[in-house]
N, C-alpha and C positions, 0 to 999 in steps of 0.2 A: 491747778498746778500739779504737774506730774510728781509723784512721790519718788524720793530717792530710795534705792535699794539699801539694805543694811550694809552691804559691802561698800557701796559708794559713800554712804554717810560716814562710815568708819574712816575711809580714806580721807574724806574732807576734813574730819576732825584732826587726824594725824598731821595733815599738811598745815592747817591753820593755827593749831595750838603748839607753840614752841615747847621743846623739852626743857627740863630744868637746866641742862648744860647749855642749851642755846640761849636761854634767857639770862644767863649769868655772863658777866664780863670780868675776867680775872684782872684786867688792867685797871679796873675801878675799885677793886677790893684791896684794902691796905694790908701791907705786911705789919705784923706786930711781934713783939717778943714772946707773946703767948700763943701765936698760931703758926709759927714758922720753924723750920729747921734749915741748917746750912750743910751743904755737901761740897767738900774740896776734892777735886778730881785730878789725880795724876800729876801733882806738882813734883816732878822727878827730874833730877839734873841731866840725865841722859837724853832727855827729849828736847833740850834747849835749842839744839841745832836746827830743829824743824820749825822754829817760831820766827816769823819775819813780819807779820802783819801789824803787830804792835812792837815798836823798837824795844830792844832788849832791856835798857835801863828803865824805861817807862813801865814795861811789863812787870819787871821784878818789883818796882815801886808799888804798882797797883795791886799785885798779888799780896805783898806784905801788908798793905792797908786792909785788904779784904780779910786776911788771916787775923789781923788784930781785932776784928769785930767780935771774935770769940771771947776775948777778955773784957769787952765792953758790955755785951749783951749776954750776961751769964745765964739767963733763963732759956736761951735758945739752944736746943740740942745740936751738936755738931758731929759730923763724921768725916773722916779722911779716907778716900778710896784710892787704892793704888798698890802695886806690887813691886817692891824694890828687887832689882835683878841686875845682872851684868849688862843687859841691853838698856833697860830704863834708868839705871843708876839709882842713887839714893834720893830720898825726899830732900827738898830744899831745907837748909838749916832753919829757915824762918818757920817752916811747918812745925818742926819739933819745938822751936822757941815759943811760938804764939798759939799753937793748937795741939800742944803735946799731950794734953789730957783728954783729947777728943776720942771718940770711938774709931778704931782703925779696922778697915775691911780689905783684905787681899782678894784678888780675883784673877782669873785667866780668861775672862770674857770681854769682848769690846764694850758691852754695857756694864755699868756699875750697879744696876738694879739686880743684884744676885738675890737668891732666896734669903740669905742672911741679912742683907740690907733691907729687903722688903719687910722682914719680920721686925727689924729695929724700927723702921719708919712706922709700922702699924702700932707698935708699942708706945710710941710718942703720942699717938692720937691726933697728930697735926696733919693738915692737908696742903700746906703751902711750903714748897721746897725752893730754897735759894741755892743755885748751883753755879759753879765756875770751875774751869780747869782746862787741861791740855788733852786734846785740842778741840776747838769749837766744831770742827767737821768730822770728828771721830768719836772718841769716848764720851765727851760731853754731850754731843748730839745724840748718840745711841741711848745714853742714860736718860736724857731728857725725854726722848720720844717714848721710852718704856714707862717713865713716870707719868706722862700724860695718858698713855693707854690704861694705866692703873688707876686713873681718876684724880691725880694730884694736880694742883695748880703749880706751875713751875716758872720761876723767875731766873732767867739765864743772864749772868753778869758778863756782858760781852767783852769788856775791856780787861778782864782777867782770864780770857779764853782765846788765846792767839792760835794761829796756824801758819802754814808755810807759803800761802799765796792768797791774794785778795779775791780771786775768783772762787776758790773753795770756801773762803770765809763768807762771802756774800751769798753764795748758794746755800750754805748751811743756815745762815741767819734767816734767809727767806723761807726755807723749809720749816724751821722752828717756829717762826711767826705764824705761818699758815696752819701749822699743826695746833696752835693755841698757846704756845709759850709766850711769856711776857719778857721782852728784851729790855735790859736795864744796865746800870753801871754800878761800880762799887760805891760811888758818892750817893747815888739815888737810894740804894739799899740802906746805906748807913744812916741817912737822915729819915727814911721812911719808917725804920724801926724805932726812931726816937720819939718820945712823947713830949719832951720839953727840954730846951737848951739849958734851963736852970737846974735840971736834974743831975744826979751824979754821972749818969751816962752821957748827958749833954756836955758836961765839962771834960770828960775823957775824950769824947768825939771831937771837941774843939782842938785838943792836943794832937789827935790823929790827923785832922785836917791840916794843922800847921806843919806837921812833919811830911805830909805826902801830897797835898792837893796841888801845889805848884809843879810838882814833878810828874803829875799824872797825864799831862798833855801828850797826845799822840802826835809825833813829829817833833820839831824843835821846841823845847820848853819856852814858854812866854817869858820866863825869868831865867836868863842864862847863868845867873849866879846861884840858882837853886841847887841844893845838895842832892845829887842823884844817887848817893850811896844808900844802901839799905839801912834803915834805922833799927 
């Protein structure tokens, strides 16, 4: 049998043995209150006119439910990314109400992974990032891609990350998925972080579901009597 050269043997090993990143599947690794952080991106009132892919009332309902996770899962570090300005407007009132004591980071870059945010993330010691925000094809996308490049597992909450047309949304979701992001929803995240429905967090989550689940449907709500107002 002909002997392989050292170079050929090395190449064979590199091809046949998967890297650590290749052998892992972030979709199969659970989010927990001990391994995750949450990033809320650009929930600013001046950007509302650009959002059409999730109907307005449902979008605001979903975002409010997503923001309320901060008060349920108190062990999860939370950061709010965004720069209030004449163009972007002010943060949604719900941001101040439900995530008011989170860490706030201003920026002037499309990506939210600024040196300051990178340092904050590193300090948490956590590698799983839950992210949602405006918009899925712009700042949320750029931030997610940079997080993936930096070695984080990123869960993108799609139903709290609207944009202005379905083609852009689908293109962004495809790119994010192919880059390695986990696509998810606020309901999935809220229950994945939960250990037990009988826990204090479980009881709080039941209240949140009662207030927001019926109104989270994209399109016409299944229950037309559902209260679509922000809780």
